[in-house]
N, C-alpha and C positions, 0 to 999 in steps of 0.2 A: 694650915701647916702642910708642908710637903711630905712626901712619902719617906719613910726611913731608908737609909742607905742600902741595907741588905735587901729590902724588898724591891727597890729600884734596880739593883743589880740582877735580882732574880728575874724580873720582867724583861730585862734586856739580854739575858743569857741566850735564849733561842736565836735571836737575831745575830748576836755575836758568833754563835756556833755556825750559823749558815754562812756568814761572811768568811769565817776561818776556813770552812770546808771549800767554799768557792775559790778562795785565794790559793789554797793548796792544789785544787783541781786545775787552776789556770797556770800556776807557777811551776809545778813539779815537772811537766813535760819539757819546759824550757831549761830547768836545772839539769834534767837528764841529758838533753842534747849538749848542754854546756860541758858536762863531765865527759861525754863521749868525744867532744871536739879536741880534748887534750890527751886522748888515749889512742893507741894504735889499733888497727883492725884485729890483730891477733889477741890483744888484751880484751877487746870487746867481745870477740867470739868465745873467749874462755869464760867470761861472766858479763852479761849485758848490763847489769845494774850495780856493779862494784864501783866503789869510790876510787879515783885514780891513785895508784901507788906511786907513779912517776908522772909529773905534769909535763907533757911534751909541747911546750909553747912554741917550739921550732916548727910545728905543723902549720901554724898560721903564716909564718914566713915562707914555708915551702908552697903553701896554697897560693899565696899572693904573688910570688915571684916565679917559681918553677911551674906552677899549674895555670899561670896567666889570669889569676883571679883579679889582679889589678886592672887588666884590660876589660874583663867582664864587668867589674864594678864601675869603671868609667863609662862603658857603654850604657849600662842601666841608668846611671845617674843622668847622663845627657838626655837620653830618650824619655825617661819618666819625668824628670823635673820639667823639661820643656813641654811635654804633653800636659802635665797637671797645671802648669802656669797658663797655657793657652786655653785649656778646658775651663779653668776657673774664670778667666776674664770673659771669654765668649759666652759661657754658660750663664754668668751673672748678668751680662748685658741682654742676652736673649730672654732670660727669665723676667727681668725687669720690664722689657718691652711687652711680653705677653701678659704680665700681671697688671700693668698700669695703663696701657694704651688699648683702646677698643677700636679695631679695624676689621674690615671684611677678611675672613679667612683666619682670624685669630685662633678660634677653637679648633679649626681644621689642622693648623700647624701643630697645636698642642696635642691633638689626637694622633697625628702621625708620629710625633716624638714619643708619645706614650706607647704606641703600638710597637715601635722598634725596641722597647725595653722588654716586651712580653716574649718576643721570639728569641731563641738562643742564637748568639752570634756565629756559632759554628756552621749554620746553614749557608752563610755567605763566603765561606772560606775558599772554595774552588773558584768562584767568580772573582773574588777579591784578588786571588793569586794571579789570575789572567789579566786583570786590570793593572795590577802593580807591574807585571812583566811588560805589558804593552806600553806603559808610560815611563819605563826605565827606573822605576822606584823599587824593584825587587832587589833584595840583598843590600839595602842602604838604611842608614839610621833615619834619614828623612822619611822614607816610606813607612818604617815601623812607627815613627812618631805620629804621622798622619793617621795611621790606622788606630792607634791608641786614642787619639783625639776623637775620631769618629765613634769609637766604641763607648767612651765615657760621657760624651757630650749630652746625649738624650737624658740619661739618668740625672746628670747635674742640673739640667734645665728643669726637669720634673721636680726635683727636691727644692730648688731655690724658688721656683715660681710659687709654690705653695706658701713659702715663708714670706716672700716679697708682697704677695697679695694681701697679707694681714698688716702691712705697714699703714698707719693712719694716713688718710688723704690730707688731713690738715697740715702735715709736715710738708707735703709737696705744694700746697696752696700758699703756705707761708714763704717757701723758697721762691715761688714765682713772684710774689709781691716784692721780695727783696731783690729781684732782678736776676736770679740764677737761670742759666740756660739748662737745657735738658741734660747735657753732658755734665755740667756742674752738679745738678741734682743727683745724677747717678754716682758721681765720684765722691761728693761730700756728704751725701745723706744715705743713699741706698747701701753703698759698700760698708760704711761704719756700722749702721744699724743692723745690717744683715750679716755681720761678721760671725755670729754663732753658727748660722747655717753654712756660710762659706767655709769656715774651719772644719765643719763636719764633712763637707764634700771633699775638701782637700785630703783629709785623713782617709776617707773611703777610696778615693781615686788613687792616691799614692800606694796604699796597701794592695789594691787590686792590680795595678799595673806593675808594681815592683815584683809581684809574684807571678805574673802572667807567663804562661809557657807555650800554649798552643800556637798562637799567631807568631810568636818569636821563633819557634822552631820551624815553622812552615815558610815564613817570609824572609828568613835570614839563614844562610848556610855557610857563611864565611866565619871561621873561628875568630878572626880579628874583630868581628862586629857582633859577636854573640853576647847575650845578656847573662846575668847571674844564674837564673834558673837553667839555662842551657849549659852553662859552665858546670853546674853541679851534676847535671845529667851525664857529663863526660866521664864521671867516676863510676858509672854503672855500665858494666860490660855484659856480654851474653852469658859468660860462664863465671865471672867473678866481679864483685863490686867492692870497692874500697870504702867500707862503712865508716872508718875513722875519718877519712878525708871528706866524705859526704857530710858528716856532722860538723867538721871544721868549716866547710863551705857554707853550710846552713847558718852557722853562727855569724860568719862574715855578712851574709845576706840579711839576717834578721836585725842586726844592730841598728842600721839606719831607720828601719821601720819603727823601732822602739823610740829612737830619738825624735823622729817626726811626730809620732803620736804624743809623746810627753810634752813636746813644745806646743803643739796646736791644741791639745786638751786644756792646757793652762789658758791659752788665748780664748778658748771656747767658754770657759768659766768666767773669765773677765768680761767677755762680750755679753754674756747672759746677765751678769750682775749690772753692767752699765745700762743694758736695755731695760732692766727692771726699774732702775733708779729713774731713768728718763720717763 
C-alpha cells in the first residue's frame, strides 16, 4: 500500500517550500521593475517599493515614440536575430564536422576555439575597433552583427560539439546505406536530433547579445543605429537619471527575452522527449 496522503504531503513540503522561495526570489525583481515602469521618477523617489497609485501606461508610448525606443528595438532585433541565426547554423555545422570527421588538425581547431572562450573578449576591443574602422564597418549594423557572430561562435561550437559527439554512429551508417549525402545527414539527422542542444544555445546567445553593452557602445555612436542597452543608457545623466523611464525601457527590453525563452524552452522539452523515445 502507498503512503497516506498527509505523510506524502509532509515529505514533499520541504521541496515545495524551496520551489516557492526560489520562484519568489526570481520573480519579485521583475515585478518590482514592472511596477516602477508605470510610475514616475518623483513617485519612485518618494517610495521605491510602493504599489502604483496611478498606472502611467502612457510612459511606454513616450519611450517608444518620443525617446526613439522603436528605433533601438528595431536595431537590436535586426542585429541580434541575424547574429543568432548565423551563429546557430555555422556553429552546428562546425560542431558536427569536429565531432564526426577525423582529420589532421581537428583537435587543434577545437583547442583554439576553446582557448578563445577562456580569455575575456574585452582584451580585443582596441584592436577590433581599429580593424572595424579600417574596413569601413565601424558604426554600422553589419559590423556589429559580425562582431557578435565572432563573439558567440566559439562557445556555440564548444557546446554543440559535446552533444553531437554522443549521437550514435549507427544513425550515420544507416543514412549512408540509404544514400544520404553529408549535407542531408546534417540537415535531416543531426539538426533534429540535436535540437535540445541547439535550443539551449539559441537561448543563451539571444540573451547574451540582446543585453550586450560594451561592444555596442564602442563600435556604434550613431543614435539612429543604437541598440536597446545604449538607448536605456541615454536616460542616465551626470547629475540626474530618469529612474521611471529607465524602468520602462528595461521592461520593453526584457519582454522579447521572456518570449524567446518561453518558446524555445518548450521546444527544448519536446526535443528531449523525442530524443528519449527514439
